[in-house]
C-alpha positions in Angstrom: 0.0 0.0 0.0 1.4 3.4 -1.0 1.8 6.1 1.6 0.0 9.4 1.4 2.7 12.0 0.4 1.4 14.7 2.7 1.9 12.4 5.7 5.1 10.7 4.6 7.1 12.2 7.5 4.4 11.5 10.1 4.2 7.8 9.4 0.4 8.0 9.4 -1.6 7.8 6.2 -4.7 9.8 5.5 -6.8 6.6 5.5 -5.4 5.6 8.9 -6.5 8.9 10.3 -9.9 8.6 8.7 -10.4 5.2 10.2 -10.0 6.7 13.7 -13.0 9.1 13.2 -16.7 8.2 13.5 -17.9 6.7 10.3 -20.1 9.6 9.3 -17.3 12.1 9.8 -14.8 10.0 7.9 -17.3 9.5 5.0 -17.8 13.2 4.7 -14.1 14.0 4.8 -13.4 11.4 2.1 -16.0 12.9 -0.1 -15.2 16.5 0.6 -11.4 16.5 0.7 -10.3 13.5 -1.2 -13.0 13.6 -3.9 -13.4 17.5 -3.9 -17.2 17.1 -3.7 -19.5 20.1 -2.8 -21.4 20.2 0.5 -24.6 20.1 -1.5 -23.7 16.9 -3.4 -22.5 15.2 -0.3 -25.7 16.2 1.5 -27.8 14.8 -1.4 -25.9 11.5 -1.5 -26.2 11.0 2.3 -29.8 12.3 2.6 -28.9 15.0 5.2 -28.8 18.8 5.1 -25.8 20.8 4.0 -25.6 22.2 7.5 -25.2 18.6 8.9 -22.5 17.9 6.4 -20.8 21.2 7.4 -21.0 20.3 11.1 -19.6 16.8 10.6 -16.8 18.2 8.5 -15.9 20.8 11.1 -15.9 18.1 13.9 -13.8 15.8 11.9 -11.2 18.5 11.1 -11.1 19.5 14.7 -10.4 15.9 15.8 -7.5 15.3 13.3 -4.8 17.1 15.4 -5.7 14.9 18.4 -5.3 11.9 16.2 -1.8 13.0 15.3 -0.7 13.5 18.9 
């Protein structure tokens, strides 16, 4: 498995970090960051509001530094 270039020096892949998050937050980050999807398209796919997607994204991004510690 190839390493994520952005985390090469950290020894932690993006996927490993995502696996540590709650499933809904990880799914949203995958779609938003890795696939460059809009909040609206993610919300439509998941059957939730764009505000819900935004809140989950914010929570996931806030949790990432803790995962690196």
